N, C-alpha and C positions, 0 to 999 in steps of 0.2 A: 079019560079025556083025551083030547085029540091034538095031532101033533103040532096043530096052529092055533091051540088056546097055549100049551107047555111054553111054547115060544114066545106067546105075549105076556105069560108071567115071567118068563125069564129078562123081557125086556123092562116090565114095569120094576122089578127089583133093581136093573141096571139100570134105572133112572133115577131111583131111587138112593142109590151109591152114589152115583157118580155127577149129577146135578146137585148144586150147592145149595142148600136151602135159602131163599132168597137171594139168590145170588143178582135177582136184579136191582138191589141196592146200589148195585156198582153205577149204575145210570142214572143222574139226577134227571127230577122230575121237573121237565122242561115248560109245563106249562101254567098260563096264570091260575090263582087260586079262584078266580071266579070262572073259571072255565073248565072244570075238572067232574066229568061223571062216573067215569071208569075208574077201578082203582090203577096204580101205577103200577102195581106185579102182573097186576092181570094182561095187562095191556104186551107187557115182555114176555110172559109167561105164553101167550097166542101167538109172538112173533117168535119163541122159539120152538112151538108146534111147528108152526109152519115152517120152518127151517128144517125139522127133524123130518117132516112128512113129504119134503120136495118140494114144495108148492113151488110154481114159478111165479106167481106173481100175485098183489095186492088181493085181487078178488076172489082169489080160490084162499087164501087166507081168511081174508070175511065171510066165505062158506064155513072154514073149518070153524070159525069162532062160534059159528050160529050152531055148530052140533057140539062144540066144548061146552058150551052155558048160554054167554052171552054175545049177542052180533056185533062186532064192530066196520063199522064202515071202512070200505077200503080210502075213502077219500082221508077221512078219521086217523087213519094209519097212515098215509102219505104225507098228512100234514106234519104228524109227530114226527116220523123217522128222520125226515129232513134237521129236524131238529133236534137229534139226540146224539149227545157227543160219544164217541163209540170208545174213547181213551180207557174207560174201563173195563171193556169187555177184554182187553189184553191181557189180563189181570187174572182172570176169568179163566182166559184160558190157558195163561199158565199155570193155574193152581191145578187144573184139569189133567197136564200132561205131566206135573211134579207126581199128583197122587197116584197115574197107570205106572212111574217110573217107582214111587217106594211098593207099591202093590207087585213089585216083581212082572209088570207086563210088559216092557221093555228092557227084557235080561241081555247081559250085556255075553253073556256064552253064545249067543247066537252070530254072534262074527268079534274078530279080536280086537276092532277100535268099533267105536261107534261114532257116528258118519250124517251129518247133517246135510242135506243139497238146500242150495238156493237157488233160485230162478225166478227169471223177469216172468212177468205175468200180465195179459193185454187185459182190461176189465174192458167192461160194456163202452162201445162206442156212442158218441151223440153226435146230433145236427147243429149243437147251437153249446159254445163253452160254460162249465156248469161251476167252477173251484179253479184254483188256482193248477190244480194237478192236469187240467185239459190243455193237451198239447194238437195244434191243429195237421193233420195229416193229409195230405192230396186234394185235389180240389182248383187249389191257386186260387182260393176266394169264389169259387162258382161250387155249389154243392160240397161245401167244405166239410170233411168231420173230425170230430176229435178223438182220442184214444185215450185212455188212462191207465197208465204202465204204474205196476210195482213190482217188487220184489216178495217172494215167500219163501219163507222156509218149511222144510219137513223133516222131519228127523226118518231118517229111511234103512238104516242097517237092522231093521226087526221085522220081521211080518207084520207088528203094529206099527205103519207108518203112518204121525200123527203131525199136525203144523204146529209149527211153534211161533208164528207170528207173521204180520206183513209188514211192509215199510213202501210207503207211497213217494212215488218219483214226481216231483216237480214237473211243470210244464217246460222243456229245451233241458233238463234233467236228463242223465245217462245210469244207465246199470253202473258201470265200473266206478262210478264218483261215488255211490249210495251202498256199495256193497260195506262198506267200513261201518258207518253208521249204523246200519242196519246190526251187524255184528254185535258190534258195541249196548246196541239194544237189547239184543238176545239175550249179551252177558249178562246185562243188568238184572234180566227176567230169571235167567236159569244159573248166572255164572257158580252156583254149588253144585250144581252138579256135571257131568263130564258130557252131558248131551252135544255137546260142541265141540269136543272132542278131533275130529277133523270136519273140514270144511268144504263140499264138491260143488264146484261150480263150472259153468261151461263155458268158453273161448269169448264170449261176450265180455265178460268181468274181468278176463286175466289182464294184468299190469305187474311189472314189478313190483311197484308202489304197495297195491293191493296183499301180493304174497308175502313182501318183507312186514307189514301190518301184520297181517295174520300171523305170523310167527311171533310178531312183536308183542302179540296178546296172548302167546302160549300156547296155541294153535297149531296145527297142521292143516296142509291142504291136498286136495285132486284136483289138478286143473286140466281143465282141454286145452291142446295146443294147435294154432290153423294159422291161416298165414296174416293175422294180424299180429304176430310176433315173428317178423320175421326172418331175424337174427336168430332165434332158438328155433325155428321151424327149421330151418337148413343147418345147424348145428346137428339136431335130430335126424334129421334124413341122412345125412352123413354118417351119424352113429351108426345107425343099425347096416350100415352097406355088408358087413361081415360079422354080424351076429346072429348066431341059430336061432331057431324058434326055439321057446321052454315050454310050450305048451301048442297042443292040439285039439279042438274039443268039433262035434258034428252033432245036429241035432235039427228034427224036421222042425218046421214052426210055416203056420198056414200051407200046407202042402209044399214047402221050398226046403231043398236043402242046406241047410246055414252051417259053412264052416270059418270056425273063427281060430286063429292063430296069432298065438300071445310071444311077443320079443321085449326080453328088458335087459335096460342097458345104462350102467352106472357111468355119469361123465370122469373121464381124465383128469380133467383139472378142472379145478372150479371155475364156474362162468361166474365174470363180473358181475356184481348188482343181482346175483342169484344163489351166493354162497349156502343158502338153505334147501336147494333143489339136492335132493339125494338121490333123485331115479328117474327116466325116462321111459315110457311103455308106449308100445307099438304093435294094436291090435288090426291085425290085416282079415278082414270078414269075406266072403264067396260064398256070395248066396245062388244059387241055381233051383230056376223053374221046372221041374220036370215034366211039364206040360208045352210049355213054348218052349223050353231049351235053352230060353234067354239065362245069362250069366251076368252076375251084377259083382264087381271087386270094390271095397270101399277099406281106405285105409286110414285109420285117425293115432293121433298122438295122444298121450297124455303126459303131466309131470307131476311129480307130488315130493313133501318136505318127509314122508315116510321112510325110514332108513328100512332097506331093501328085506330085512329080515323078518318085519313084522308080518307083511300078508304073505302067504305060499302063492302059487301061480292060479291056482284056480279060485284064489279069494282076490287077487287082483280084477279076475274077470268079471265077477260077484258085486269087486266097488264098483266098475263101472254101470253094472246093470242099475245097480243103484241109485244111482242116480236120477236115470230115467224114471225112477219109483215117484218123482213129484210128479212126471207128467204122465206117465202111464195109470198110476193109482190116486194120484190127489186130482191134478187139474183136472182131469179129463171127468171128474164127477160134475165137478164147477160147468165146464163148458156145454157137456153132454146132458149130464140129468137136471141139474138146476139150470141151465140155458143159460148162464151168467153173463156171455155176450149179447144178449138179446133180452133179458128178462132179469135185469137187476133188481126187480120190485120199483125202485126207482134211482133215476139216474145221480138226483141228487144227494142219495145216501149210500154210493157205493161202498164206501170205507165201513160205515156200521154194518149193511147185510155182508161185507165179506167175514166179518169177524163172527156174527149169527152165524152161518154157515161152515168156518171153519171150528167151530164150538160142536156145531151138530156132526161135520165129517168126524172130528174125535171120537163124540161120543159112541157112534154107529159104527166105526172104527173098532173099539175096545170092545165092542158087542161082538164083532163081528169075528174079530181074532181070536180072541181069550174067554167069551162066555157063551159061546154056541160050541157045545161037545161036540155033537154028530156031525159028520163029515159033509154029509149031504146039505146041514143046514148052515153051515160054515159057505158052503158054493152059493148060496140063495144071493140073487142079483141084487144090487140097489134099489131096483124099486119096487121089489118085491119086501123089502126092509122098511122101505118109506113107509110101506100099507102097514106094515106091522107096529110101524112106530107111531104111525095115525090113531090106530084102534087102540093100542097100548096107553097113550100120552091118555085119551079121552076119557079108558078105564080106569087110567090115574087120578084123572080128576074126579073123577066121582067117589073115588077109596080115599079121597083126602077131605073132601067134601062131608063122606060119610066121618070122619073121626073128626071133623073141625079145624082141622089143619088148613085147609086150602087157602088161598087169598082170594078174599071176594071180587066179586065180578066189580059191582058197583060200589061207589061210596055212597 
């Protein structure tokens, strides 16, 4: 057996294990009784296959469906997608994450605390408003564009980084005011786990109200601190004037020498309305380009409600890098490979497609980090994995048809 055939078999077993049977029943059939040609389960199965195969548009899914079994026109897929209610997909997404937790794919031993990063994500821009989330940007009425902003949560303190959910932001809304409602929704879905033990956010969502409410929900926070909090920022700058570094690391990254120096300080007195603040971190990063000789220095501050004894110096740096896992390991796949910004399948169904892709991301991520044993296979790129999933899905469909367990294509 060739290595490719072996990987395909691993993918088939993985799909059989992680994709719940009849998961599609969570989505209500939006068609009239007189307009039903394809089986509802087959339509959803083809859409999921499209997400797992990295299809960038509905035309590619139409082509895939023909190879899969029966061709569904892209116009039909479009008309159905814009009517589908995506809410049921959150339950399926959460069930997959909790399955990974039960099966020890997210071991807590990898880090002292469990960290979930929440960050804003601009989805597809449209030339016309498509729903209540469409917010005008630029143009001043001429050649106007409309952006669609959402918050996304990713569990980042494990090699297996998984999406936990998404929260859409209404037009004129802000990340700051939507953070706590999103966390409460996540607690509803994951409250009996400790996946939300620590919430990591960037400076755009930092406020004393959010910090207090996170602690009030019995969680901890790690927050980036910038000039948007001038009083705290000024206190942090003053605190570190006489503080000695606790750790210095050096590494080569993309041909550049990167030196990071960590400083840690505990506020001497309680800061009003930030009584829960336990420690402030300062990280000085110096990047030197050996070819050009150019040196770039950057200083960043972070604050946390974690007690100083919880994380070692090296773990503090790791916790900061974890937050960017949501960009470098998760949103990157959406932006570059699925081309979310330019290829949402249909702009009027962005939320539904986003959830399908988050489910697909988690399925592939769990395979990549936990099921592929050989190091060279774990190093496979996402494009290669998309190809393996496409081939495996078609083989899996053939297998279930032979067993008589496949959802029929036509009614």
